[in-house]
N, C-alpha and C positions, 0 to 999 in steps of 0.2 A: 411548512414541513419542507419544501423546497430549500429555504434558506437553511434550515438546521442541517439538512444533508450536505449543503455546499459548506457549512461552517465545520463539519467533521472532514469533509474532504480536505479543507484547508488545515485542519489540525494534523491529518495524515502526512500531508506534504512536510508540514513543518517538522514533525517528529522524524520523517525519513532524513530530512536534511540536517537536523542536529546529528544525527547518528553519522552521516556522511562528513560533516565538518569534523566531528570528534575522532572518526577513525582516520580521516586525513592527517590529524595532528599527531597521532601515533607513530612511533618508528616502524612499528609492524603490527598489521591487523592481527588480533587474536584468531586461533582457528575458528573455522567455520563462520565467522561474522560475515565475511564477503558473499559465502554461498547464501546465507540467511537473508542478507539485505538485497542481494540480486532476486532471491525467491519473492521477497514482498513485491518488488517493484513489477516483477514479470508477471505475477499473479494479478497484479492491478490491471494490465494489458489484456490478460487471458478473461478476465471478468468484464472488462470493457467490451470485448469482442462478442461474449456471450450475450450481454445487456443488448447488443444490436443484431443478434442473430446469427453472429459469424463466428468461424472458427479460428482459433489462435493456435498455430502450430510450431512456435517455438518452445524450447527446452525452458522449464519453469525452474528447474533445478541447477542449471549450469551457471558457475559462478563467473562473474566479470571483475573486471578491474574497478576501482572507485570511481574512476573518472567517467567511465561508461555508465555505472550506476547512477553517478549524480545526472548525467545528461538524460538516461532513462526516467529518473524521478522529476525531471522537469516536464519531458514530454507527455508521462503519464498524466500529472497534475493539470496540464493544459487541456488534454483530451477529455479528463473526468470534468473539468468545469464547464466546458463547452456542452459536453452531454447533458449535464445537470441543468444547464442555463437553457436547454432547448425542451425541457420536459414541462408537462402539466402536471398538476395534483393527482389527475386521474390516472395518469401513466405509471405513477408509482404503484398502483394496484394491477398493473398488467402482470401476467404470468409469462414468464420467458421458459422456453424449452432450449436446452442445450445437453450436450453429452460430458461426462465425467472425463477425466485423463485416461481413464481405462476403458472409456467408450460405452458407459452406461447411461442411457436416456434418462434425463431428470427435467424437471419443472419448478420454478420458484418464482415468487413474488418478487418484482423489481424492487420494492423497499427493502425486502430481506436481502438481496443480493448487495444492495448498497451498504447496508449494516454490515453484512459479511465482510466486505473488502477491507472496512476500517478496523474491525475486530481482528481480522486475520493478520493485518500489519502490526495491530497492538500486541498480539500474542507472540509473534517472531523478534518484534523489538524487545520485548521482554527477555528473550534469550540471548539475544545480542548484548544487552546490557549487563546480564550475569556473566557472560564470556568477558566483557571488558573488565569487570570488577575482579573476576577471577584472576584475570592477568596482571592485577595490580594498578590498574588506571581506575580514574574516577569517571564513571559514565556522566552522559548528560541527563538532567532530570526531564523526563518526557511526558509525566502527567497531563492529563487534559487541563488541568487547572493552571499549568505553567504557561501553557499556549494561551488561555483565556486571559491570563493577567497581562501577557505579554501583548497581545493582539486588541486589547480594549482600549 
């Protein structure tokens, strides 16, 4: 199970990197794409903090420039891989307590948090792909199967 989550986080990093590369090749990023990509990566840091019982105080909605997003993407990936590498299978069932952005107390099983991080990124990457297409450019193919073919 831990290997599977590691693979999902490898996919997550690959997909973010594909978008960063494509957006960097465009003359101008379509509206809201940098906002959404920043949000994806910042939320990865937010959930990483929550998984350790810490608070993440940065704004997860403030857009950053593409080079900063790329740096954050690499940093988030390293942190998640180190975290996953430190876990035992039993820890995947631990319940983590945290507060939502609005301050509501919540509890979630760690494995659900891990699945959420990857799914959250997939959701917003879909929005970014649609924006790139609407702006008249070809978006990268980000389905998991493309990653699987490339990484096998």
